[in-house]
C-alpha angles and dihedrals in degrees: 000000000000125000124175092351091304121115109231116194116235090200109047114196092229106054091199089073094051094100107044095155136037135240089241089056090052094046092049089050091050091049092051089049090051098046099037100235146040095249093049091049092047091055092047091048092043090231132116122274092239089057092055093043092050092048089052092048091050091047093051093044090051092048094039087225135120104231101169139037111218114216116193110246091348100080122233142306133204119254117219088263088050092054091052094046091046091063089048093047094052090054091050093049089049090053093047091052090051089052090048092052090050092050091052089056089055091046091059088072090065113091141159135085128291125186111200130183125205130200110249094235092060100035100079091055100043119005103082094045092046093051092048093049094043091053090049093054097038106031092166097058117090101221115190113188129187133186113224144164119248103273097049089047091056094042089049094057092048098048094044100252090117127039092190139005136202113222145129113286088224087061094054103035093108094058106093094177092062130078125213131202114195114234103169144354129223129205115216122238139207118236122206137175108271091245096051116127090241097045090090090061121095091218130025130209113217090218086071089060098055096113095039119103112255127224110205126215096216103204123135092232097048113024095075090046092052092043088057089051090056091046091050088053090049095235132127108189117185113262108234098175139001131195139164088222119092093205093051089052092049093047091051089052091048091052091054099254092132143285130298143193120237137177101209127028122203115237092251121075092207125094124224089267093050102257121140126239136180124223116202138178117254117248097210116081106264129186109243125241111249119224108208141182106226131196138164113287091226097045116116114263106247129188091227092059092046089052089051092051091048089048092051091054090053091044096052092043090055088056098055095257107134117240 
């Protein structure tokens, strides 16, 4: 196949390189082409502009092609290579939709009941959307989901109220009678007041925050993890405030009390009281937080639970959370 004057093999020798880009990247590219700009596409897709821009950069890098011309304050336009690839991408997306529809027909055959618990720190970000999507794909399965703190989640698995739970692996590592299947990983971020001197940077080094006050997210599953990140960076900033509430921590940062570390950032960069904050990747190499589906080690291996775990992997992957 030829694209933009370059010959692209349809049968690569190394099958591991066959899929160098994702359907999501193609769909974002098609949306940008349709709407004439990254900002317009982001609004239509209900995602952030950086997520769209990142997907486009990854797609162009994978293809080794320039698909778009970026015009400052005037949106984007397709290059000749972009025009050719857009036609191919639309065909690919249409085929994927057909496969998806066929898979939904197969999923109808799955039935039964499944009770799932979700850690309260993850639930606001993922649980409602996951329940809705699962019920769409498996309409004959009675899925009951519950948001819980750590102790009720563990107790629910042991007394049979939950057949599976969604949690951070670090929060469950001391439970030898439970098994965990990783479904996604999360990279932590640093959050700063929007007017902080480092807020204009795309990536922030923790070492540069050594003398800044620290606002601690005081949750059992996250506090020790964040403390280790600070230790790895060899800094010990003074703690000015601690709270188990993500929104209290974000509000404290927005009001200029200090910086903080978080695992998940809401789409909006405004706090409850209307203050602006900036969430940035951390320059230092940091171990990711693993999101897992847990279940009792002695529990029977059911097809329904395995389908749920597989579904969770796909669900998180579609939301730009790395598997």
